[in-house]
C-alpha positions in Angstrom: 14.5 25.4 -10.5 11.0 25.9 -8.6 9.4 22.1 -8.4 5.6 22.1 -8.0 5.1 18.6 -6.0 1.7 17.3 -6.2 -0.2 14.2 -5.2 -2.0 12.3 -7.4 -6.2 13.1 -6.9 -8.1 11.0 -4.8 -7.9 6.8 -6.0 -9.5 3.5 -5.5 -7.2 2.2 -3.1 -8.2 5.2 -0.7 -11.2 4.9 -0.9 -11.3 1.7 -0.2 -8.3 2.1 2.7 -5.6 -0.6 1.1 -2.1 -1.1 0.9 -1.9 -0.7 -2.6 -0.6 -3.1 -5.2 0.7 -1.2 -8.2 2.6 -3.9 -10.1 -1.0 -6.2 -10.4 -3.2 -3.9 -9.3 -4.5 -0.8 -11.6 -6.5 1.9 -8.6 -7.5 4.3 -11.0 -9.0 8.1 -9.6 -12.4 8.6 -8.4 -14.7 11.3 -9.4 -13.5 13.4 -6.0 -10.0 12.1 -7.2 -10.3 14.0 -11.4 -13.0 16.8 -9.5 -9.4 17.0 -7.7 -6.7 17.2 -10.9 -8.8 19.5 -12.6 -8.7 22.2 -9.6 -4.6 21.3 -9.5 -5.0 21.7 -13.1 -7.0 25.8 -12.6 -4.4 26.6 -9.9 -0.3 25.4 -12.0 -2.3 27.6 -15.2 -1.4 30.9 -12.7 2.6 29.2 -12.7 3.4 28.2 -16.5 5.0 25.3 -15.9 6.5 24.3 -19.0 6.8 20.4 -17.7 4.9 17.6 -16.6 6.9 14.3 -14.7 4.5 11.5 -13.3 5.0 8.4 -11.7 3.7 5.6 -14.1 1.3 4.5 -12.2 -2.5 4.9 -13.1 -4.0 7.2 -10.6 -1.0 9.4 -10.6 -0.3 9.0 -14.2 -4.3 9.8 -14.8 -3.7 13.1 -13.0 -1.0 14.4 -14.4 -2.9 13.4 -18.1 -5.4 15.6 -16.5 -2.9 18.5 -15.8 -1.0 18.0 -19.0 -4.6 18.1 -20.7 -5.9 21.1 -18.9 -2.9 23.8 -19.0 -0.9 22.0 -22.6 2.0 20.7 -22.0 4.3 18.4 -22.1 3.8 14.7 -20.2 7.1 12.9 -19.5 6.6 8.9 -17.3 9.4 8.4 -14.9 10.0 5.1 -12.8 11.4 7.1 -9.9 8.1 9.2 -9.3 6.3 5.5 -7.6 4.8 5.4 -4.2 6.3 2.9 -1.8 7.3 -1.0 -2.3 5.3 -2.2 -0.1 6.7 -5.5 0.5 4.0 -7.9 2.3 1.9 -5.5 2.5 -0.5 -5.5 -0.2 -3.1 -5.4 -0.5 -4.1 -5.4 3.4 -6.8 -2.8 5.0 -4.4 -0.1 6.2 -6.5 0.5 9.9 -7.0 -3.6 10.7 -3.5 -3.4 10.1 -1.9 -0.6 11.5 -4.4 -1.7 14.6 -2.2 -4.8 14.8 1.2 -4.0 14.6 0.9 0.1 15.0 3.7 0.6 14.5 4.8 -1.0 10.7 5.8 2.3 9.3 8.9 1.6 11.8 10.0 -1.1 8.8 10.9 1.8 6.9 13.6 3.0 9.0 15.4 0.3 10.2 18.2 -2.3 9.4 16.0 -5.7 9.0 13.6 -5.9 6.5 10.2 -7.4 9.2 7.5 -6.5 6.2 9.9 -6.1 3.0 8.8 -2.8 2.2 11.1 0.4 0.4 13.9 1.7 2.7 12.8 5.5 3.0 16.2 6.9 2.4 15.9 4.6 -1.1 13.0 6.6 -2.0 14.5 9.6 -0.7 17.7 9.3 -3.5 15.1 8.2 -6.3 13.0 11.9 -5.4 16.1 13.4 -4.9 18.2 12.4 -8.5 14.9 13.2 -9.9 13.5 16.7 -9.4 16.9 17.6 -9.4 17.5 16.5 -13.1 17.9 19.1 -15.8 14.4 19.1 -17.4 13.8 22.5 -18.8 14.2 26.4 -18.0 11.4 26.5 -16.5 8.7 25.1 -13.3 8.1 21.1 -13.3 5.1 19.9 -11.8 5.2 16.4 -10.2 2.7 14.4 -9.9 3.8 11.1 -7.7 3.1 9.7 -4.2 2.2 10.1 -0.3 5.8 9.1 0.6 8.3 10.1 -1.9 6.8 12.9 -0.9 7.1 13.0 2.3 10.8 12.2 1.3 11.8 15.3 -0.1 9.6 17.6 1.7 11.8 15.7 4.8 14.9 16.5 4.0 14.1 20.3 3.8 12.7 20.3 7.4 15.5 18.4 8.5 13.7 15.8 9.4 14.1 11.9 9.6 13.4 8.5 11.2 9.5 7.9 12.2 9.1 10.9 12.9 8.5 12.2 9.4 5.2 10.8 9.7 3.7 13.3 11.2 3.9 15.2 7.4 0.7 14.9 6.0 0.5 14.6 2.1 -3.3 15.1 1.4 -4.7 14.0 -2.1 -5.0 16.3 -4.6 -2.2 18.9 -2.7 1.1 20.9 -4.2 3.4 20.7 -2.5 6.1 23.8 -3.3 9.5 23.4 -3.7 12.5 25.6 -4.8 15.6 22.7 -6.3 19.3 23.9 -5.5 21.1 21.6 -5.4 22.2 19.8 -2.8 19.1 22.4 -1.3 16.1 22.4 -1.1 13.6 24.3 0.2 10.0 24.8 0.7 7.9 27.1 -0.8 4.0 26.0 0.4 3.0 22.9 2.0 0.5 20.5 1.4 -2.0 23.6 -0.8 -5.4 22.6 -1.5 -6.7 24.4 -4.6 
């Protein structure tokens, strides 16, 4: 199966630079984010996907709704595509906090839990479960977030640990993978239509 993994378009939390609190706050797409979603739709139209599966988080869902409407294909929501749970970091200014603790992201990979964030292996497991599910016979679009898409790419690249943070996934980008479980191969990475 070909999976088109789309990172949601630019959202309010991307502009404000805060760690999102997806349990209490709805971060909507900006105008730039809506334009990115339309550009993704145009690009994906040539691929003729049959289904969109999206994170239920507002910014991803809004991206998926634009793609679904533009392409006239069904949309399903799936909790497994949510962004990483960020524990005590939610609502904090990303740049300011990164200056205070430049290695905060190591909490994704450590045995302990300094900030209570979801472990990277957990993100990987739920993403693999989602993209290897039998969704039908044709290409599927998965609309998700930075860390979940990064986790799939890291498997295909054979990367683990903090070095996966070098993988860039931009807002409104499309990363295409070929899924033949348990194998995942990258077709294209971080394409910006």
